C-alpha positions in Angstrom: 152.7 -65.7 90.9 154.4 -64.4 87.8 153.6 -61.8 85.2 153.3 -62.7 81.5 153.0 -60.5 78.4 152.8 -62.0 74.9 152.4 -60.3 71.5 151.8 -62.6 68.6 151.8 -61.7 64.9 153.6 -58.4 65.4 156.3 -58.7 62.7 158.0 -55.5 63.8 161.8 -55.6 64.3 162.6 -52.1 65.4 164.6 -51.5 68.6 161.7 -49.3 69.7 159.3 -52.2 69.6 161.5 -54.3 71.9 162.0 -51.4 74.3 158.2 -50.9 74.4 157.5 -54.5 75.2 160.1 -54.4 78.0 158.5 -51.3 79.4 155.1 -52.9 79.4 156.4 -56.0 81.0 157.9 -53.9 83.8 154.3 -52.9 84.7 153.9 -56.5 85.8 157.2 -56.8 87.7 155.5 -56.6 91.1 154.0 -60.0 90.3 157.5 -61.5 89.6 160.4 -59.5 91.1 162.9 -62.4 90.9 163.9 -62.4 87.2 162.8 -61.1 83.8 162.9 -63.0 80.5 162.1 -62.2 76.9 161.8 -64.5 73.9 161.6 -63.1 70.4 160.6 -65.4 67.6 162.1 -65.8 64.2 161.4 -62.7 62.0 160.0 -61.1 65.2 156.6 -62.8 64.7 156.2 -63.2 68.5 157.4 -61.8 71.8 157.0 -63.6 75.1 157.9 -61.5 78.2 158.0 -63.0 81.7 158.4 -61.5 85.2 159.2 -64.4 87.5 158.3 -65.1 91.1 160.6 -68.1 91.8 158.7 -70.8 93.9 159.8 -74.1 92.3 163.5 -74.4 91.3 164.5 -70.9 92.1 168.0 -71.4 90.8 167.4 -72.6 87.2 163.7 -72.3 86.4 163.8 -68.9 84.7 161.2 -68.4 81.9 160.3 -68.6 79.1 160.7 -72.3 79.1 161.4 -74.7 76.1 161.0 -78.2 74.9 164.0 -80.4 74.2 164.7 -78.9 70.7 163.7 -75.4 71.8 161.2 -74.9 69.0 158.3 -74.9 71.5 158.4 -72.0 74.0 156.1 -71.3 76.9 155.6 -68.4 79.4 153.5 -69.5 82.3 152.1 -68.0 85.5 151.0 -70.5 88.2 151.8 -73.9 89.5 151.4 -77.4 88.0 150.9 -79.7 91.0 151.0 -82.9 89.0 154.1 -82.2 87.0 156.1 -85.0 88.6 153.4 -87.5 87.9 153.1 -86.3 84.3 156.8 -86.8 83.8 156.6 -90.4 85.0 153.5 -91.3 83.0 154.2 -89.7 79.6 157.0 -90.1 77.0 160.5 -89.3 78.3 161.9 -85.9 77.4 165.1 -84.0 78.0 164.3 -81.4 80.7 166.3 -78.2 81.0 165.1 -77.2 84.5 163.2 -78.6 87.5 160.4 -76.0 87.0 156.9 -77.5 87.2 155.8 -75.4 84.2 158.4 -76.9 81.8 156.2 -80.0 81.4 153.7 -77.9 79.4 156.1 -77.5 76.5 157.0 -81.2 76.4 153.5 -82.4 76.7 152.4 -80.1 73.9 155.0 -81.7 71.7 153.3 -85.0 72.4 149.6 -84.3 72.5 149.1 -80.8 71.2 146.3 -78.8 72.5 145.0 -81.6 74.7 147.8 -80.7 77.2 145.4 -78.3 79.0 143.1 -81.0 80.1 146.0 -83.0 81.6 147.2 -80.2 83.9 146.3 -80.1 87.6 147.0 -76.7 89.0 146.4 -73.0 88.7 147.8 -71.5 85.6 147.7 -69.0 82.7 150.2 -69.6 79.9 151.0 -68.7 76.3 152.8 -71.2 74.2 154.3 -70.7 70.7 155.3 -73.4 68.2 158.1 -72.0 66.0 157.7 -75.0 63.7 154.6 -73.6 62.1 154.3 -70.2 63.9 151.2 -71.2 65.7 150.3 -70.5 69.3 147.9 -71.3 72.1 147.0 -69.6 75.4 145.0 -71.1 78.3 143.7 -70.4 81.7 143.0 -72.7 84.6 139.4 -74.1 85.1 138.2 -71.6 87.7 140.4 -68.6 86.9 142.5 -68.6 90.0 145.2 -66.8 87.9 144.3 -63.7 85.9 144.7 -63.4 82.1 143.5 -60.8 79.6 143.3 -61.0 75.8 143.7 -58.0 73.4 144.2 -57.0 69.8 146.5 -54.5 68.3 145.8 -52.2 65.3 148.5 -54.1 63.3 146.5 -57.4 63.7 148.6 -58.7 66.5 147.1 -60.7 69.4 148.1 -59.8 73.0 147.9 -61.6 76.3 148.8 -60.3 79.7 148.4 -61.2 83.4 147.0 -57.7 84.2 145.2 -55.2 82.1 147.6 -52.4 82.9 150.0 -54.0 80.4 147.4 -53.8 77.6 145.5 -50.7 78.2 147.7 -48.3 76.2 148.6 -50.4 73.2 145.6 -52.6 72.4 142.7 -51.4 70.3 140.4 -53.7 72.3 140.9 -56.2 75.2 138.8 -58.4 77.3 139.0 -61.0 80.1 140.3 -64.4 79.1 137.6 -66.8 80.3 138.5 -69.6 82.7 138.6 -73.1 81.5 139.2 -72.0 77.9 142.0 -72.3 75.4 142.8 -69.9 72.6 144.1 -71.6 69.5 145.6 -69.8 66.5 145.1 -73.0 64.5 141.4 -73.4 65.3 140.5 -69.7 65.2 139.8 -68.5 68.7 138.5 -69.6 72.1 137.0 -72.9 73.0 136.1 -74.3 76.4 138.1 -77.3 77.6 136.8 -77.6 81.1 133.2 -78.8 81.4 132.5 -81.2 84.2 129.0 -82.6 84.6 128.2 -80.3 87.6 129.0 -77.2 85.5 125.6 -77.5 83.8 123.0 -75.4 85.5 120.3 -77.9 84.6 122.2 -80.8 86.3 121.4 -81.6 89.9 123.8 -84.1 91.6 122.5 -86.9 93.7 125.6 -88.6 95.3 125.0 -89.2 99.1 127.2 -87.3 101.4 130.3 -89.2 102.5 132.1 -87.4 105.2 135.3 -89.4 105.0 135.5 -89.1 101.2 135.1 -85.3 101.4 137.7 -85.1 104.1 140.2 -87.2 102.2 139.7 -85.1 99.0 140.3 -81.9 100.9 143.4 -83.2 102.7 144.8 -84.3 99.4 144.1 -80.8 97.9 145.9 -79.1 100.8 148.9 -81.5 100.8 149.6 -81.1 97.1 149.8 -77.3 97.6 152.7 -77.8 100.0 154.9 -78.2 96.9 157.5 -75.4 97.3 161.1 -74.6 97.3 160.7 -71.3 99.2 159.4 -70.2 102.7 155.6 -70.4 103.0 152.7 -70.1 105.4 148.9 -69.9 105.7 146.4 -67.1 106.0 144.4 -67.7 109.1 141.4 -65.7 110.3 139.9 -68.2 112.8 136.9 -68.8 110.6 136.0 -72.2 109.3 137.7 -72.1 105.9 141.1 -70.8 106.7 141.2 -72.8 110.0 140.6 -76.1 108.1 143.3 -75.2 105.6 145.7 -74.4 108.4 144.8 -77.5 110.5 145.3 -79.9 107.6 148.5 -78.3 106.4 149.9 -78.3 109.9 148.9 -82.0 110.4 150.6 -83.2 107.2 153.5 -80.8 106.9 156.0 -83.1 108.6 155.8 -85.7 105.8 156.5 -83.3 103.0 159.7 -82.3 101.2 159.0 -78.7 102.2 159.3 -79.6 105.9 162.8 -81.0 105.3 163.9 -77.7 103.9 161.9 -75.1 106.0 161.0 -77.0 109.2 158.0 -78.8 110.5 156.2 -75.8 112.1 153.7 -74.0 109.9 153.7 -70.2 109.9 150.2 -68.5 110.1 149.2 -64.9 109.4 146.2 -62.8 110.3 145.3 -59.1 109.9 142.8 -56.9 111.5 142.1 -53.7 113.4 143.2 -53.8 117.0 140.7 -55.9 119.0 138.9 -57.4 115.9 137.2 -60.8 116.3 139.3 -62.4 113.6 142.5 -61.7 115.5 141.2 -63.3 118.6 139.8 -66.4 116.9 143.0 -66.8 114.8 145.1 -66.6 117.9 143.1 -69.4 119.5 143.3 -71.7 116.4 147.0 -71.1 116.0 147.6 -72.1 119.6 145.4 -75.2 119.2 147.1 -76.5 116.0 150.6 -75.3 116.9 151.5 -72.8 114.2 154.0 -70.1 114.6 151.5 -67.2 114.4 152.1 -63.7 113.1 149.4 -61.1 113.9 149.3 -57.8 112.1 147.4 -54.7 113.0 146.4 -51.9 110.8 144.6 -48.6 111.4 141.7 -47.2 109.5 144.0 -44.4 108.3 146.6 -46.8 107.1 143.9 -48.5 105.1 142.6 -45.2 103.7 146.1 -44.2 102.7 146.5 -47.4 100.7 143.3 -47.2 98.7 144.8 -45.7 95.6 147.5 -48.4 95.4 144.9 -51.1 96.0 142.7 -49.9 93.2 145.6 -49.7 90.9 146.8 -53.2 91.6 143.4 -55.0 91.9 142.1 -53.1 88.8 138.6 -52.5 90.0 136.2 -50.0 91.5 133.9 -52.6 93.0 133.1 -51.5 96.5 133.0 -54.8 98.2 136.2 -55.9 96.5 138.1 -52.8 97.6 136.9 -53.2 101.2 138.3 -56.7 101.3 141.4 -56.2 99.2 142.8 -53.4 101.3 143.6 -55.4 104.6 144.9 -58.3 102.4 147.1 -55.9 100.5 148.6 -54.5 103.8 149.0 -57.9 105.3 150.8 -59.2 102.2 153.5 -56.5 102.5 154.2 -57.6 106.0 154.3 -61.2 105.1 156.7 -60.6 102.2 159.0 -58.6 104.6 159.4 -61.8 106.6 160.8 -63.6 103.6 157.7 -65.7 102.8 156.8 -66.1 99.2 153.8 -68.5 99.2 150.7 -68.8 101.3 147.6 -71.1 101.4 144.2 -69.3 101.6 140.6 -70.3 102.0 138.8 -68.9 98.9 136.1 -70.9 97.3 134.4 -72.7 100.2 131.4 -70.4 100.4 130.7 -70.8 96.7 131.0 -74.6 96.8 129.0 -75.2 100.0 126.6 -72.2 100.1 128.4 -70.4 102.9 126.7 -67.0 102.5 123.8 -66.5 104.9 121.3 -65.7 102.1 121.5 -69.4 101.1 119.0 -70.2 103.9 116.4 -68.6 101.6 116.8 -71.3 98.9 113.4 -72.9 98.4 114.7 -76.3 97.2 117.8 -78.2 96.4 117.7 -77.5 92.7 117.8 -73.7 93.2 120.5 -74.1 95.9 122.7 -76.0 93.5 122.1 -73.7 90.6 123.1 -70.8 92.7 126.3 -72.5 93.7 127.2 -73.1 90.1 126.6 -69.5 89.2 128.8 -68.3 92.0 131.6 -70.7 91.2 131.5 -69.5 87.5 131.9 -65.9 88.7 134.7 -66.6 91.2 137.4 -65.4 88.7 135.6 -62.0 88.6 135.5 -61.8 92.4 137.5 -63.6 95.1 140.1 -65.1 92.8 140.9 -61.8 91.3 141.0 -60.0 94.6 143.1 -62.7 96.3 145.5 -63.0 93.4 146.1 -59.4 92.7 146.2 -58.2 96.4 149.0 -60.7 97.1 150.8 -60.4 93.8 151.1 -56.7 94.3 154.0 -57.6 96.7 155.3 -60.7 95.0 153.5 -63.2 97.1 151.7 -66.3 95.8 148.3 -67.4 97.2 147.2 -71.0 96.7 143.6 -72.1 97.2 142.9 -75.7 98.1 139.1 -75.4 98.0 139.4 -74.8 94.3 141.3 -78.0 93.6 139.8 -79.7 90.5 139.5 -83.1 92.1 138.1 -81.8 95.4 135.5 -79.7 93.5 134.4 -82.8 91.6 133.8 -84.6 94.9 132.1 -81.7 96.7 129.9 -80.7 93.7 128.7 -84.2 93.3 127.1 -84.3 96.7 123.3 -84.1 96.8 122.6 -80.4 97.4 119.9 -81.3 99.9 122.8 -82.3 102.2 124.3 -78.8 101.9 121.2 -76.8 102.6 120.8 -74.9 105.8 118.3 -76.6 108.1 117.9 -74.9 111.4 115.3 -77.5 112.6 118.1 -80.1 112.2 120.9 -78.0 113.6 122.5 -77.5 110.3 124.2 -74.2 109.7 125.9 -73.0 106.5 128.7 -75.4 105.2 127.4 -78.2 107.5 128.9 -81.0 105.3 132.4 -79.5 105.6 132.0 -79.1 109.3 130.7 -82.6 109.7 133.5 -84.1 107.6 136.1 -82.7 110.0 134.2 -83.3 113.2 136.6 -86.0 114.5 136.0 -86.9 118.1 139.1 -89.1 118.5 141.6 -86.9 116.7 140.0 -83.4 116.4 141.2 -81.0 113.8 139.8 -77.9 115.5 138.0 -76.9 118.7 134.2 -77.5 118.4 133.3 -73.9 118.7 135.7 -72.9 115.9 134.5 -75.8 113.7 130.9 -74.6 114.1 131.7 -70.8 114.2 129.2 -69.0 112.0 130.6 -66.9 109.2 131.4 -63.3 110.1 130.4 -60.5 107.9 133.3 -58.4 106.7 132.9 -55.5 109.0 132.6 -57.8 112.0 135.6 -60.0 111.1 138.3 -57.5 110.3 137.2 -54.8 112.7 134.0 -53.0 113.5 135.2 -49.5 112.4 136.7 -50.3 109.0 133.6 -50.0 106.9 132.4 -46.9 108.9 135.8 -45.4 108.2 135.6 -46.0 104.5 132.1 -44.4 104.3 133.2 -41.4 106.4 136.2 -40.9 104.2 134.0 -40.9 101.1 131.8 -38.3 102.7 134.8 -36.0 102.9 135.6 -36.4 99.2 132.3 -36.6 97.5 129.6 -34.0 97.9 125.8 -34.4 97.7 125.9 -32.4 94.4 128.6 -34.7 92.9 126.5 -37.8 93.7 123.3 -36.1 92.4 124.9 -35.7 89.0 126.8 -39.0 89.0 124.7 -40.3 86.0 126.0 -37.5 83.8 129.6 -37.9 84.8 129.4 -41.7 84.8 126.5 -42.7 82.5 127.7 -46.3 82.4 127.8 -48.2 85.7 126.7 -45.1 87.5 127.9 -45.1 91.2 125.0 -45.1 93.6 126.8 -44.2 96.8 129.5 -41.8 97.8 131.9 -44.6 98.5 131.4 -46.1 95.1 131.8 -42.6 93.5 135.1 -42.1 95.4 136.5 -45.4 94.2 135.4 -44.6 90.6 137.3 -41.3 90.7 140.5 -43.1 91.9 140.1 -45.8 89.3 139.9 -43.4 86.4 143.0 -41.6 87.5 144.9 -44.9 87.0 142.8 -46.0 84.0 141.6 -42.8 82.3 138.7 -43.0 79.9 137.8 -40.9 76.9 134.7 -42.8 75.6 131.8 -44.3 77.3 129.0 -46.5 75.9 125.9 -48.0 77.3 126.4 -50.9 74.9 127.4 -53.9 77.0 129.6 -55.1 74.2 131.8 -51.9 74.3 133.7 -50.6 77.2 136.1 -47.9 78.2 139.1 -46.6 76.3 142.3 -45.0 77.4 143.6 -42.9 74.6 143.2 -45.4 71.7 142.2 -48.3 74.0 138.8 -49.8 73.9 137.8 -52.7 76.2 135.1 -55.2 75.3 132.7 -56.7 77.8 131.5 -60.1 76.5 127.7 -60.2 76.5 126.2 -61.9 79.4 129.0 -64.1 80.7 127.8 -67.2 82.6 124.4 -65.7 83.3 125.7 -62.8 85.3 125.6 -59.1 84.7 129.0 -57.6 83.9 129.3 -54.0 85.1 133.0 -53.4 85.8 135.7 -51.9 83.6 138.1 -54.8 84.3 135.3 -57.3 83.4 134.5 -57.4 87.1 130.9 -58.4 87.7 129.1 -56.3 90.2 125.7 -57.9 90.7 123.0 -55.6 92.0 119.4 -56.4 93.0 118.1 -55.2 89.7 120.7 -57.0 87.6 120.9 -60.4 86.0 119.2 -61.9 83.0 118.5 -65.1 84.9 117.6 -64.3 88.4 116.7 -67.5 90.3 113.1 -68.0 91.0 111.2 -68.0 94.3 113.6 -66.3 96.7 117.2 -67.0 95.7 118.9 -63.9 94.5 122.2 -63.4 92.7 124.4 -62.0 95.5 127.9 -60.7 95.5 129.4 -62.3 98.6 133.1 -62.4 99.2 134.6 -64.9 101.6 138.3 -64.4 102.0 140.9 -66.8 103.4 141.8 -64.6 106.2 138.3 -63.7 107.3 137.3 -60.8 105.2 133.9 -61.6 103.9 131.6 -59.7 101.5 128.3 -58.0 101.7 125.5 -60.4 102.4 122.2 -59.5 100.7 119.4 -61.9 101.6 116.1 -61.6 99.8 113.5 -59.9 101.9 
């Protein structure tokens, strides 16, 4: 992952302005510790700052990047997996680097704003066209990479990978929605990603084809083995991460990466000593033949890291902080080994209905509609947690389950095939398990392939959640919680744990104004942050536009038993809170 900061329409040429932009960009350097770049447009109309994590072409792929005539400039965060194919199938251009992101500038020169629909990958980028002083910004279809949009008091437009780079200098800022492009020519945001299954009124009917689903997933994993640096996979021993690891291990030998870094895949797992995930991951690693690295942490080490976790993940959401902390600690260990990229298992639970409450779905229509709602909210939950927990230490996490082509295949399946049917022996994510149930050439041991999803506290260690709650008890009194609604009238914390995280959050992101109006949010000094009104039919209740969905929230609660539920499956086995309807 990289960090990007862009200011458009500033027109201020003072040395202080440049110094300020460099200082703000340094707030993102944890995302990209390998190099820093800054482009300043003619007459200072734009600034593009970039903090690089070098994954592809480490030697010459520094950003910002340019087209052949250097009048189109792009700063990008992410990976474009089809960049080689695009180079072969589009007009020839003079490329300055081997960076996968350089293709964005050249394609824009050919097709303009339609470039975003041609990209296969995870990305956030800002592109400026010095020929007419126009610009665009875009974010990948699901929101795997983070991006924020803000406005300065001088009329400037700002973009940044994390809100910490905007909070002190923008009058207002908000989350940049996934699957959208911002165009200065066309006057704002528009959605570019809108597959048929994205509609909540559409119900797919394609029969389940196990081989087609397997092939699509294998393709998604293999394309993410594109790297020029050491890499590995997060492995918990649960279904999702185990499938990612098994497929990657099986196909690694035939990739360019194997010629550079060897044919044995490295796998990583974290947990409290004796946790179920550690045991299961060890067994899977032995079966598929990875070089396995097991990391232990103590409850106290997790507690000591909470403030840093909240600063980096930019949230006070309880479930997210619980899951982010072990991932944050593990990432530091992984980076210390020299690894810069990992594969992870986010997205499977949302695509296949992996949370246990899905067994309450009354029919296939409601089942599918809940899947779509959860996928649309991923950028506010697991994507943000996985990206920022790893980027805190300069590690890139890639998520094969959120591959655009794989999702089209998986979301076209008749949802009746995905439903949990105990009378037929079908547990959650049955179609994915069935697709990889190969008797002749098994990917995983049967009991792992059909291992039921662990709740978070069970997977990472039984005492982790208890330790967090006990810690909050020591910091938050009954009297403090009793008067929480007066201290925090907006998004009032309901538990001592939530109150404690809120206190830490506001030390990092102090507020001076609060408003119950959902279209206004918190300010730090002059900063005000806007929550877009109901985004994708979920209730937004978090100061970093993080949706925390409670039982009494939601303008469109599903009928007859299916409830909006937080959930939080993580690639290395750190799941979220499961709240089935009673």
